[in-house]
Backbone as CSV, one residue per row, in Angstrom:
resi,resn,N_x,N_y,N_z,CA_x,CA_y,CA_z,C_x,C_y,C_z
1,MET,0.842,-1.197,0.000,0.000,0.000,0.000,0.883,1.254,0.000
2,PRO,0.558,2.245,-0.838,1.336,3.483,-0.829,1.322,4.137,0.552
3,GLU,2.402,4.818,0.888,2.475,5.473,2.187,1.370,6.503,2.357
4,PHE,0.992,7.208,1.269,0.005,8.281,1.392,-1.414,7.774,1.688
5,LEU,-1.607,6.464,1.675,-2.904,5.891,2.039,-2.894,5.257,3.426
6,GLN,-1.747,5.209,4.040,-1.628,4.525,5.322,-2.151,5.378,6.473
7,ALA,-2.511,4.699,7.560,-3.134,5.370,8.711,-2.168,6.253,9.485
8,ASP,-0.857,6.101,9.245,0.138,6.924,9.937,0.964,7.746,8.956
9,TRP,0.379,8.072,7.811,1.109,8.841,6.801,1.683,10.118,7.413
10,CYS,2.967,10.332,7.189,3.696,11.497,7.705,3.617,11.600,9.230
11,ASP,3.536,10.444,9.882,3.496,10.369,11.347,2.273,11.072,11.932
12,LEU,1.200,11.105,11.179,-0.065,11.672,11.658,-1.046,10.533,11.921
13,ASP,-2.052,10.796,12.728,-3.034,9.787,13.115,-4.314,9.991,12.297
14,TRP,-4.426,9.263,11.184,-5.546,9.437,10.265,-6.716,8.532,10.648
15,THR,-7.931,9.018,10.432,-9.129,8.214,10.673,-9.268,7.144,9.605
16,ASN,-10.211,6.237,9.807,-10.605,5.305,8.759,-11.199,6.089,7.591
17,TRP,-11.286,5.453,6.438,-11.895,6.082,5.267,-13.413,6.089,5.418
18,ILE,-14.019,7.244,5.161,-15.465,7.442,5.319,-16.059,7.812,3.965
19,SER,-17.083,7.127,3.536,-17.730,7.415,2.261,-18.383,8.795,2.286
20,PHE,-18.315,9.501,1.145,-19.010,10.783,1.023,-20.515,10.613,1.216
21,ASN,-21.029,9.416,0.956,-22.458,9.156,1.081,-22.861,8.703,2.486
22,SER,-21.903,8.688,3.403,-22.189,8.236,4.764,-23.097,9.219,5.503
23,SER,-23.735,8.734,6.553,-24.597,9.568,7.382,-23.752,10.509,8.238
24,THR,-24.417,11.497,8.796,-23.724,12.449,9.668,-23.040,11.748,10.830
25,SER,-23.660,10.706,11.333,-23.088,9.991,12.485,-21.733,9.374,12.160
26,ASP,-21.531,8.937,10.905,-20.245,8.344,10.521,-19.114,9.372,10.557
27,PHE,-19.472,10.644,10.366,-18.461,11.702,10.380,-18.062,12.100,11.800
28,ARG,-18.728,11.536,12.805,-18.416,11.904,14.186,-17.073,11.382,14.659
29,GLN,-16.479,10.465,13.909,-15.129,10.020,14.268,-14.091,11.093,13.939
30,ILE,-14.508,12.104,13.181,-13.625,13.229,12.853,-13.784,14.305,13.923
31,GLU,-12.663,14.834,14.418,-12.686,15.855,15.465,-13.276,17.167,14.945
32,THR,-13.650,18.038,15.878,-14.292,19.305,15.512,-13.338,20.494,15.514
33,GLY,-12.066,20.279,15.841,-11.093,21.372,15.813,-10.351,21.435,14.496
34,PRO,-9.176,22.091,14.479,-8.366,22.175,13.259,-7.881,20.805,12.799
35,GLY,-7.536,20.705,11.532,-7.013,19.433,11.038,-6.835,19.418,9.530
36,LEU,-6.483,18.240,9.025,-6.227,18.042,7.597,-7.005,16.827,7.118
37,TYR,-7.201,16.723,5.816,-7.955,15.605,5.267,-7.447,15.245,3.875
38,ARG,-7.741,14.026,3.470,-7.336,13.508,2.164,-8.536,12.784,1.556
39,VAL,-8.655,12.849,0.242,-9.798,12.269,-0.468,-9.277,11.348,-1.569
40,ARG,-9.961,10.227,-1.774,-9.626,9.305,-2.858,-10.917,8.737,-3.442
41,PRO,-10.885,8.242,-4.690,-12.015,7.453,-5.183,-12.120,6.198,-4.309
42,ARG,-13.314,5.696,-4.124,-13.519,4.555,-3.241,-12.588,3.396,-3.617
43,GLY,-11.753,2.982,-2.669,-10.810,1.904,-2.893,-9.646,2.254,-3.789
44,GLY,-9.526,3.530,-4.179,-8.487,3.945,-5.114,-7.092,3.933,-4.514
45,LYS,-6.093,3.909,-5.368,-4.699,3.886,-4.958,-4.018,5.233,-5.206
46,PHE,-4.800,6.284,-5.290,-4.252,7.631,-5.473,-5.191,8.625,-4.786
47,LEU,-4.717,9.849,-4.582,-5.503,10.882,-3.927,-6.025,11.886,-4.952
48,THR,-7.235,12.347,-4.701,-7.819,13.377,-5.555,-7.776,14.755,-4.910
49,TYR,-7.607,14.792,-3.585,-7.596,16.102,-2.915,-6.970,15.977,-1.538
50,ILE,-6.215,16.998,-1.155,-5.673,17.155,0.191,-6.069,18.544,0.664
51,GLY,-6.597,18.645,1.877,-7.034,19.945,2.372,-6.784,20.117,3.853
52,GLN,-7.068,21.328,4.340,-6.879,21.644,5.755,-7.899,22.695,6.186
53,THR,-8.121,22.777,7.468,-8.925,23.846,8.044,-8.396,24.157,9.432
54,HIS,-8.439,25.426,9.807,-8.043,25.808,11.165,-9.277,26.000,12.043
55,ARG,-10.442,25.620,11.521,-11.688,25.786,12.269,-12.252,24.432,12.681
56,ASP,-13.324,23.999,12.008,-14.023,22.775,12.408,-13.813,21.711,11.329
57,LEU,-12.957,20.739,11.611,-12.602,19.707,10.634,-13.809,18.865,10.253
58,ARG,-14.614,18.491,11.208,-15.793,17.666,10.912,-16.751,18.418,10.007
59,GLU,-16.999,19.675,10.329,-17.913,20.483,9.524,-17.372,20.684,8.110
60,ARG,-16.063,20.914,8.005,-15.439,21.160,6.697,-15.512,19.930,5.795
61,THR,-15.204,18.765,6.344,-15.215,17.545,5.543,-16.634,17.146,5.159
62,ARG,-17.565,17.322,6.078,-18.964,16.998,5.782,-19.513,17.920,4.689
63,ALA,-19.164,19.204,4.766,-19.612,20.158,3.744,-19.039,19.814,2.375
64,LEU,-17.775,19.382,2.344,-17.171,18.976,1.077,-17.923,17.793,0.485
65,ALA,-18.237,16.813,1.315,-18.952,15.629,0.840,-20.335,16.003,0.306
66,ILE,-21.079,16.784,1.069,-22.446,17.155,0.681,-22.453,17.903,-0.644
67,ASN,-21.518,18.843,-0.818,-21.482,19.631,-2.048,-21.021,18.809,-3.246
68,THR,-20.119,17.865,-3.023,-19.581,17.073,-4.126,-20.616,16.110,-4.707
69,ILE,-21.509,15.583,-3.872,-22.460,14.577,-4.362,-23.765,15.188,-4.874
70,LYS,-23.814,16.515,-5.011,-25.003,17.153,-5.559,-25.220,16.743,-7.014
71,HIS,-26.473,16.887,-7.472,-26.821,16.505,-8.845,-26.116,17.391,-9.866
72,GLU,-26.006,18.697,-9.574,-25.327,19.634,-10.466,-24.002,20.066,-9.852
73,MET,-23.063,20.527,-10.688,-21.783,21.012,-10.182,-22.029,22.110,-9.148
74,PRO,-21.436,21.997,-7.967,-21.642,23.006,-6.921,-20.950,24.321,-7.265
75,TRP,-21.323,25.363,-6.546,-20.684,26.661,-6.719,-19.243,26.603,-6.237
76,ASN,-18.489,27.637,-6.563,-17.081,27.699,-6.182,-16.883,27.853,-4.673
77,GLY,-17.910,28.288,-3.977,-17.867,28.383,-2.520,-19.051,27.625,-1.963
78,PRO,-18.964,27.183,-0.704,-17.923,27.497,0.279,-16.668,26.634,0.171
79,HIS,-16.633,25.636,-0.705,-15.460,24.768,-0.791,-14.988,24.688,-2.228
80,ARG,-13.788,25.234,-2.504,-13.266,25.277,-3.868,-12.923,23.894,-4.408
81,GLY,-12.735,22.919,-3.527,-12.407,21.582,-3.999,-13.590,20.838,-4.579
82,ALA,-14.801,21.205,-4.140,-15.992,20.453,-4.528,-16.268,20.459,-6.037
83,PRO,-16.178,21.604,-6.757,-16.462,21.565,-8.199,-15.546,20.630,-8.976
84,CYS,-14.261,20.611,-8.635,-13.327,19.734,-9.346,-13.612,18.270,-9.035
85,LEU,-13.860,17.954,-7.766,-14.207,16.580,-7.398,-15.487,16.153,-8.102
86,TRP,-16.450,17.065,-8.186,-17.711,16.774,-8.872,-17.449,16.462,-10.352
87,ALA,-16.603,17.276,-10.996,-16.322,17.087,-12.422,-15.714,15.704,-12.679
88,TRP,-14.744,15.317,-11.867,-14.122,14.007,-12.048,-15.093,12.877,-11.748
89,SER,-15.940,13.070,-10.765,-16.952,12.060,-10.460,-17.930,11.908,-11.616
90,ASN,-18.314,13.041,-12.209,-19.231,13.031,-13.331,-18.612,12.355,-14.549
91,ALA,-17.326,12.588,-14.763,-16.637,12.038,-15.935,-16.290,10.561,-15.775
92,GLU,-15.902,10.163,-14.553,-15.388,8.807,-14.325,-16.296,7.936,-13.466
93,ASN,-17.428,8.502,-13.034,-18.360,7.787,-12.163,-17.698,7.374,-10.843
94,TRP,-16.834,8.254,-10.333,-16.161,7.989,-9.070,-17.079,8.267,-7.885
95,GLU,-16.974,7.446,-6.868,-17.544,7.724,-5.549,-16.367,7.919,-4.603
96,TYR,-16.459,8.937,-3.752,-15.309,9.308,-2.939,-15.420,8.841,-1.491
97,GLU,-14.250,8.765,-0.864,-14.168,8.560,0.572,-13.057,9.450,1.125
98,ILE,-13.184,9.760,2.401,-12.320,10.759,3.022,-11.740,10.236,4.324
99,SER,-10.535,10.682,4.639,-9.850,10.338,5.880,-9.263,11.633,6.438
100,ALA,-9.273,11.797,7.750,-8.865,13.067,8.345,-7.956,12.860,9.552
101,THR,-7.265,13.919,9.926,-6.420,13.911,11.118,-6.508,15.265,11.801
102,SER,-6.653,15.274,13.105,-6.761,16.526,13.846,-5.373,17.119,14.085
103,SER,-5.319,18.395,14.433,-4.049,19.086,14.626,-4.191,20.179,15.674
104,THR,-3.093,20.484,16.346,-3.058,21.588,17.309,-2.277,22.778,16.762
105,LEU,-1.873,22.715,15.492,-1.099,23.797,14.899,-1.952,25.042,14.696
106,ASP,-1.301,26.211,14.638,-2.039,27.441,14.383,-2.347,27.557,12.891
107,GLU,-3.064,28.617,12.523,-3.573,28.763,11.158,-2.474,28.772,10.109
108,ARG,-1.348,29.418,10.383,-0.259,29.490,9.412,0.507,28.172,9.328
109,GLU,0.810,27.579,10.474,1.600,26.354,10.477,0.842,25.186,9.840
110,ILE,-0.484,25.164,10.003,-1.240,24.055,9.419,-1.218,24.145,7.890
111,GLN,-1.094,25.363,7.354,-0.930,25.509,5.910,0.439,24.995,5.469
112,GLY,1.441,25.156,6.330,2.753,24.598,6.031,2.732,23.084,6.016
113,LEU,2.017,22.490,6.980,1.883,21.036,7.018,1.127,20.532,5.797
114,GLU,0.105,21.267,5.380,-0.630,20.897,4.169,0.303,20.896,2.958
115,ALA,1.145,21.931,2.837,2.105,21.999,1.729,3.066,20.816,1.773
116,MET,3.456,20.407,2.983,4.326,19.240,3.092,3.622,17.989,2.585
117,LEU,2.338,17.845,2.891,1.585,16.695,2.388,1.490,16.731,0.865
118,PHE,1.273,17.937,0.286,1.285,18.069,-1.174,2.596,17.513,-1.739
119,TRP,3.702,17.998,-1.167,5.027,17.620,-1.682,5.310,16.139,-1.462
120,LYS,4.965,15.629,-0.281,5.185,14.208,-0.004,4.379,13.349,-0.975
121,TYR,3.146,13.755,-1.242,2.320,12.993,-2.184,2.918,13.048,-3.585
122,ARG,3.287,14.247,-4.047,3.853,14.383,-5.389,5.146,13.588,-5.520
123,THR,5.943,13.567,-4.449,7.206,12.830,-4.476,6.968,11.329,-4.631
124,GLU,5.985,10.797,-3.908,5.724,9.366,-3.965,4.916,8.971,-5.197
125,ALA,3.882,9.725,-5.516,2.974,9.364,-6.613,3.486,9.815,-7.985
126,LYS,4.463,10.720,-7.997,5.012,11.274,-9.247,3.985,12.121,-9.997
127,LYS,3.012,12.630,-9.280,2.007,13.520,-9.856,1.317,14.247,-8.705
128,SER,0.519,15.250,-9.044,-0.231,15.982,-8.023,-1.550,15.286,-7.731
129,ALA,-2.098,15.545,-6.543,-3.473,15.135,-6.279,-4.362,15.803,-7.321
130,THR,-5.358,15.100,-7.792,-6.128,15.477,-8.979,-6.705,16.887,-8.926
131,CYS,-7.156,17.327,-7.755,-7.880,18.594,-7.662,-7.178,19.655,-6.820
132,ASN,-5.882,19.510,-6.579,-5.132,20.529,-5.838,-4.368,21.462,-6.769
133,HIS,-3.858,22.550,-6.216,-3.002,23.520,-6.908,-3.754,24.307,-7.986
134,GLY,-5.085,24.265,-7.971,-5.852,24.956,-9.004,-6.113,24.129,-10.243
135,LYS,-5.786,22.826,-10.201,-6.057,21.955,-11.347,-7.565,21.711,-11.495
136,PHE,-7.969,21.306,-12.707,-9.376,21.024,-12.986,-9.436,20.000,-14.121
137,HIS,-10.576,19.328,-14.245,-10.740,18.369,-15.340,-10.721,19.113,-16.672
138,GLU,-10.018,18.577,-17.654,-9.840,19.279,-18.917,-11.132,19.455,-19.711
139,ASP,-12.129,18.636,-19.460,-13.381,18.719,-20.216,-14.453,19.549,-19.509
140,TYR,-14.118,20.165,-18.396,-15.092,20.921,-17.598,-14.541,22.303,-17.283
141,PHE,-15.446,23.231,-16.970,-15.031,24.577,-16.571,-15.586,24.887,-15.188
142,ARG,-14.797,25.641,-14.431,-15.121,25.943,-13.042,-16.209,27.011,-12.939
143,PRO,-17.120,26.881,-11.977,-18.128,27.918,-11.765,-17.545,29.104,-11.015
144,LYS,-18.303,30.183,-10.933,-17.969,31.303,-10.067,-18.716,31.119,-8.743
145,ASN,-18.661,32.118,-7.875,-19.429,32.060,-6.638,-20.914,32.242,-6.929
146,ARG,-21.753,31.789,-6.015,-23.205,31.799,-6.220,-23.745,33.179,-6.596
147,LYS,-23.208,34.233,-5.969,-23.754,35.575,-6.201,-23.581,36.046,-7.648
148,THR,-22.631,35.444,-8.379,-22.439,35.821,-9.778,-23.459,35.152,-10.695
149,GLY,-24.004,34.017,-10.254,-24.940,33.266,-11.072,-24.299,32.501,-12.215
150,ILE,-22.959,32.484,-12.283,-22.252,31.812,-13.376,-21.900,30.387,-12.947
151,LYS,-22.596,29.422,-13.519,-22.399,28.025,-13.155,-21.261,27.384,-13.949
152,GLY,-20.756,26.282,-13.414,-19.762,25.497,-14.118,-20.410,24.316,-14.808
153,GLY,-19.632,23.572,-15.570,-20.195,22.410,-16.247,-19.218,21.831,-17.258
154,LYS,-19.752,21.047,-18.157,-18.935,20.373,-19.165,-18.950,21.174,-20.460
155,PHE,-17.770,21.289,-21.095,-17.705,21.938,-22.397,-18.514,21.118,-23.411
156,LEU,-19.248,21.797,-24.266,-20.061,21.117,-25.271,-19.478,21.214,-26.675
157,ASP,-18.394,21.983,-26.822,-17.831,22.220,-28.151,-16.428,21.652,-28.320
158,GLY,-16.038,20.756,-27.413,-14.716,20.157,-27.524,-13.594,20.997,-26.958
159,GLU,-13.939,22.148,-26.394,-12.916,22.994,-25.783,-12.247,22.261,-24.619
160,LYS,-10.983,22.594,-24.357,-10.242,21.973,-23.269,-9.823,23.027,-22.245
161,ASN,-9.903,22.655,-20.995,-9.485,23.535,-19.910,-7.975,23.391,-19.721
162,PRO,-7.208,24.474,-19.864,-5.746,24.365,-19.718,-5.309,23.936,-18.320
163,LYS,-6.202,24.072,-17.341,-5.874,23.641,-15.983,-5.967,22.125,-15.823
164,GLY,-6.276,21.435,-16.910,-6.296,19.982,-16.897,-5.065,19.373,-17.545
165,GLY,-4.028,20.172,-17.702,-2.810,19.708,-18.350,-1.926,18.864,-17.444
166,VAL,-0.714,18.616,-17.910,0.210,17.737,-17.188,0.738,18.427,-15.938
167,CYS,1.136,17.611,-14.969,1.741,18.124,-13.737,3.187,18.521,-14.002
168,TRP,3.646,19.541,-13.296,5.058,19.913,-13.365,5.863,18.886,-12.572
169,PRO,7.050,18.493,-13.048,7.866,17.524,-12.298,8.122,17.991,-10.863
170,VAL,8.082,17.075,-9.936,8.252,17.423,-8.533,9.672,17.905,-8.273
171,ALA,9.786,18.942,-7.442,11.108,19.434,-7.027,11.674,18.489,-5.971
172,LYS,12.927,18.109,-6.143,13.548,17.123,-5.259,14.425,17.800,-4.217
173,MET,14.424,17.241,-3.018,15.212,17.798,-1.930,16.697,17.810,-2.288
174,LYS,17.288,18.990,-2.175,18.725,19.132,-2.388,19.202,20.404,-1.718
175,GLY,20.274,20.306,-0.954,20.935,21.469,-0.402,20.141,22.216,0.654
176,ASN,20.576,23.441,0.902,19.962,24.329,1.879,19.213,25.454,1.172
177,PRO,18.232,26.052,1.847,17.363,27.028,1.179,18.064,28.194,0.498
178,ILE,19.223,28.632,1.013,19.874,29.787,0.389,20.859,29.378,-0.710
179,ASP,21.022,28.067,-0.937,21.930,27.597,-1.990,21.396,27.958,-3.376
180,ASP,22.306,28.104,-4.340,21.876,28.468,-5.695,21.377,27.281,-6.501
181,ASP,21.409,26.066,-5.905,20.820,24.891,-6.551,19.817,24.194,-5.630
182,TRP,19.280,24.969,-4.694,18.316,24.396,-3.760,17.151,23.750,-4.509
183,MET,16.785,22.537,-4.094,15.691,21.767,-4.680,15.911,21.485,-6.169
184,GLU,17.190,21.443,-6.575,17.580,21.165,-7.962,17.044,22.194,-8.957
185,LEU,16.851,23.422,-8.493,16.431,24.511,-9.370,17.612,25.443,-9.621
186,GLU,17.538,26.204,-10.702,18.606,27.137,-11.059,18.244,28.536,-10.556
187,TRP,18.783,28.876,-9.387,18.485,30.159,-8.755,19.469,31.230,-9.231
188,SER,18.993,32.444,-9.319,19.840,33.572,-9.705,20.815,33.915,-8.579
189,GLN,21.680,34.835,-8.841,22.537,35.364,-7.784,21.660,36.052,-6.734
190,GLN,22.235,36.347,-5.614,21.509,37.021,-4.541,21.443,38.521,-4.822
191,PHE,20.262,39.109,-4.623,20.073,40.537,-4.807,19.567,41.161,-3.509
192,ARG,19.858,42.451,-3.347,19.290,43.223,-2.240,18.110,44.040,-2.761
193,PHE,17.026,44.066,-2.007,15.883,44.868,-2.427,16.274,46.336,-2.572
194,LYS,17.143,46.821,-1.698,17.482,48.251,-1.691,18.287,48.669,-2.919
195,ASP,18.866,47.696,-3.650,19.693,48.032,-4.804,18.887,48.321,-6.064
196,GLY,17.591,47.988,-6.047,16.748,48.279,-7.199,17.205,47.615,-8.478
197,VAL,17.522,46.338,-8.417,18.042,45.622,-9.584,16.969,45.477,-10.668
198,ASN,17.428,45.288,-11.896,16.523,45.155,-13.037,16.092,43.693,-13.187
199,ILE,14.850,43.400,-12.836,14.323,42.042,-12.876,13.467,41.853,-14.125
200,GLN,13.611,40.705,-14.777,12.768,40.390,-15.925,11.337,40.122,-15.459
201,ASN,10.377,40.631,-16.193,8.967,40.454,-15.817,8.442,39.143,-16.400
202,ARG,8.926,38.031,-15.836,8.612,36.698,-16.355,8.090,35.802,-15.241
203,PRO,7.485,34.650,-15.598,7.082,33.683,-14.564,8.302,33.200,-13.787
204,ALA,8.126,33.010,-12.489,9.247,32.588,-11.660,8.757,32.160,-10.289
205,VAL,9.609,31.434,-9.591,9.477,31.274,-8.143,10.635,32.054,-7.527
206,TYR,10.477,32.481,-6.292,11.507,33.291,-5.656,11.557,32.985,-4.162
207,LYS,12.683,33.330,-3.545,12.878,33.115,-2.113,13.486,34.384,-1.524
208,ILE,13.075,34.698,-0.304,13.517,35.912,0.379,14.079,35.518,1.743
209,TRP,15.207,36.112,2.116,15.789,35.819,3.421,16.631,37.000,3.902
210,THR,17.060,36.932,5.145,17.872,37.974,5.754,19.341,37.590,5.656
211,GLU,20.168,38.518,5.225,21.598,38.261,5.063,22.193,37.677,6.346
212,GLY,22.975,36.611,6.189,23.602,35.970,7.329,22.773,34.857,7.944
213,GLU,21.508,34.748,7.547,20.626,33.701,8.067,20.590,32.523,7.098
214,LEU,20.294,31.330,7.627,20.190,30.132,6.802,18.745,29.715,6.568
215,THR,17.823,30.417,7.205,16.400,30.145,7.034,15.765,31.234,6.180
216,LEU,14.608,30.923,5.610,13.944,31.850,4.701,12.868,32.667,5.402
217,ASP,12.595,33.838,4.823,11.495,34.677,5.284,10.225,34.425,4.467
218,TYR,10.407,34.052,3.193,9.237,33.904,2.321,9.611,33.117,1.069
219,ILE,8.648,32.355,0.568,8.748,31.662,-0.724,7.520,32.054,-1.533
220,GLY,7.712,32.398,-2.801,6.564,32.807,-3.606,6.694,32.406,-5.063
221,GLN,5.618,32.660,-5.805,5.596,32.431,-7.248,4.825,33.556,-7.903
222,THR,5.104,33.799,-9.164,4.451,34.893,-9.866,4.593,34.706,-11.371
223,THR,3.677,35.295,-12.120,3.808,35.333,-13.579,4.520,36.604,-14.024
224,VAL,4.639,37.575,-13.116,5.266,38.873,-13.432,6.267,39.212,-12.320
225,SER,7.475,38.718,-12.456,8.478,38.821,-11.390,8.767,40.260,-10.969
226,LYS,8.970,41.136,-11.937,9.348,42.517,-11.629,8.272,43.203,-10.796
227,SER,7.017,43.063,-11.209,5.923,43.705,-10.483,5.748,43.117,-9.085
228,ARG,5.857,41.794,-8.995,5.654,41.123,-7.707,6.733,41.499,-6.699
229,LEU,7.986,41.510,-7.125,9.072,41.836,-6.199,9.083,43.319,-5.841
230,LYS,8.607,44.164,-6.735,8.456,45.575,-6.402,7.432,45.741,-5.287
231,ALA,6.346,44.962,-5.358,5.340,45.000,-4.298,5.928,44.498,-2.986
232,HIS,6.752,43.444,-3.047,7.390,42.923,-1.844,8.307,43.959,-1.198
233,SER,8.962,44.754,-2.009,9.927,45.727,-1.483,9.268,46.741,-0.553
234,LYS,7.946,46.858,-0.631,7.209,47.812,0.196,6.673,47.192,1.483
235,LYS,6.923,45.879,1.688,6.470,45.204,2.892,7.215,45.765,4.112
236,SER,6.525,45.761,5.243,7.102,46.335,6.459,8.314,45.561,6.957
237,TRP,8.419,44.288,6.590,9.521,43.466,7.092,10.742,43.436,6.174
238,ILE,10.686,44.134,5.072,11.839,44.209,4.175,12.822,45.259,4.715
239,GLU,14.069,44.822,4.959,15.102,45.696,5.514,16.252,45.870,4.516
240,ASN,17.226,46.679,4.887,18.382,46.902,4.014,19.189,45.633,3.767
241,ASN,19.121,44.692,4.716,19.890,43.452,4.575,19.028,42.277,4.128
242,THR,17.856,42.565,3.557,16.984,41.513,3.033,17.410,41.156,1.610
243,LEU,17.599,39.866,1.370,18.050,39.371,0.073,16.953,38.570,-0.622
244,PHE,17.070,38.442,-1.930,16.162,37.566,-2.668,16.893,36.933,-3.840
245,SER,16.350,35.821,-4.304,16.873,35.111,-5.469,15.696,34.583,-6.260
246,ILE,15.867,34.496,-7.578,14.777,34.123,-8.475,15.157,32.892,-9.290
247,CYS,14.165,32.052,-9.546,14.316,30.972,-10.518,13.291,31.217,-11.616
248,TYR,13.764,31.689,-12.774,12.862,31.957,-13.890,12.353,30.655,-14.492
249,LEU,11.116,30.698,-14.980,10.470,29.522,-15.549,9.934,29.857,-16.946
250,PRO,9.609,28.845,-17.745,9.166,29.122,-19.124,7.941,30.032,-19.185
251,ASP,7.890,30.883,-20.183,6.781,31.829,-20.325,5.435,31.122,-20.463
252,GLU,5.448,29.899,-21.011,4.192,29.185,-21.258,3.703,28.388,-20.057
253,ILE,4.383,28.464,-18.940,3.978,27.702,-17.766,2.580,28.119,-17.314
254,GLN,1.789,27.159,-16.858,0.425,27.423,-16.405,0.422,27.849,-14.928
255,ASP,-0.617,28.573,-14.543,-0.729,29.040,-13.157,-0.663,27.879,-12.172
256,TYR,-1.360,26.781,-12.474,-1.386,25.666,-11.536,-0.009,25.023,-11.410
257,GLN,0.785,25.081,-12.482,2.134,24.519,-12.417,3.043,25.380,-11.541
258,LEU,2.862,26.691,-11.596,3.596,27.576,-10.691,3.252,27.253,-9.238
259,ARG,1.973,26.993,-8.986,1.559,26.664,-7.627,2.107,25.304,-7.192
260,GLU,2.223,24.368,-8.130,2.833,23.077,-7.793,4.271,23.270,-7.319
261,ILE,5.033,24.094,-8.046,6.426,24.323,-7.671,6.512,25.064,-6.341
262,GLU,5.714,26.107,-6.185,5.707,26.863,-4.923,5.375,25.952,-3.743
263,ASP,4.353,25.116,-3.899,3.978,24.200,-2.815,5.060,23.166,-2.550
264,ASP,5.759,22.720,-3.598,6.901,21.826,-3.401,7.940,22.490,-2.499
265,LEU,8.269,23.748,-2.795,9.306,24.453,-2.054,8.893,24.675,-0.601
266,ILE,7.651,25.130,-0.399,7.177,25.354,0.972,7.093,24.029,1.725
267,GLY,6.578,22.995,1.041,6.425,21.688,1.681,7.754,21.059,2.050
268,ALA,8.739,21.140,1.151,10.058,20.581,1.437,10.744,21.369,2.553
269,TYR,10.566,22.689,2.534,11.131,23.535,3.589,10.546,23.150,4.943
270,TYR,9.229,22.969,4.991,8.568,22.584,6.239,9.032,21.204,6.683
271,SER,9.186,20.286,5.742,9.616,18.930,6.063,10.993,18.923,6.717
272,LYS,11.891,19.775,6.229,13.266,19.797,6.736,13.406,20.616,8.011
273,ASN,12.652,21.720,8.121,12.835,22.659,9.225,11.746,22.595,10.291
274,ASN,10.674,21.855,9.987,9.539,21.745,10.906,8.941,23.111,11.239
275,GLU,9.013,24.017,10.296,8.407,25.336,10.429,8.298,25.955,9.042
276,ILE,7.447,26.953,8.911,7.319,27.654,7.639,8.273,28.843,7.617
277,PRO,8.580,29.391,6.424,9.348,30.645,6.391,8.668,31.714,7.250
278,LYS,9.461,32.612,7.787,9.031,33.534,8.843,7.748,34.293,8.517
279,TYR,7.590,34.754,7.277,6.425,35.573,6.921,5.476,34.859,5.957
280,GLN,5.624,33.544,5.817,4.733,32.786,4.932,3.311,32.781,5.480
281,PHE,2.331,32.954,4.609,0.910,32.925,4.981,0.578,33.997,6.021
282,ALA,1.324,35.116,5.991,1.131,36.157,7.001,0.254,37.304,6.513
283,GLY,-0.403,37.112,5.399,-1.324,38.136,4.922,-0.614,39.383,4.431
284,LYS,-1.062,40.556,4.892,-0.582,41.834,4.364,0.544,42.454,5.184
285,GLN,1.247,41.692,5.961,2.353,42.243,6.756,3.426,42.883,5.879
């Protein structure tokens, strides 16, 4: 059995698998505090979704199940995973089951643990979970939120959703975060924000840290490097000794592929350091 299906995956205590069609009482084995969850087709040997919540895990997983098994594709909220799971179920006649684990981590750290699960899964399975990172079924389009009235569904004219393309190869653990070959990527030289260097406005992932430190302050991705790093330079935590490095990526890279790489980097960082970069998931600081 793959490690990502085992009851102690990543040294966490996962519940038994619960069918999406189960009664409310079956979901009571899931705790009501923060936690993480994984979804697979019934009896499947791969995952279709990995998620987390810092609120009520039982409520979150039950809501995902209820929305996914609706007759029509659900709205984009309250759960963004439901439309994609619905599309795959509609296309492949999948029935889902879910397994969960509770956590005492705070809101930011639990997102780091989720990223680690993304990376661990991609490393073992050699692909992403079907509905994570913004991916979607190629024959379906995502709905908007209910207030827009714009529903999702299946393309009728043979159009393909670019978010249903191939997964980006998983980044492999190598070196330390400030190294120029960290995670087997080709990082640029180190720059100081205060120097106002000329950055190409291209897709990229980037890392930010404080001079003399071996840990990172932030990991990010963008389709417009110059604009994104200019915005970062105005953050309250950027100092004269704050450094950054960029790994440029092909212009044709898809948004979901950028997110796959970013999640690989955050997940691998969390796996090695047991913490997230200092300002990761910190909102508008």
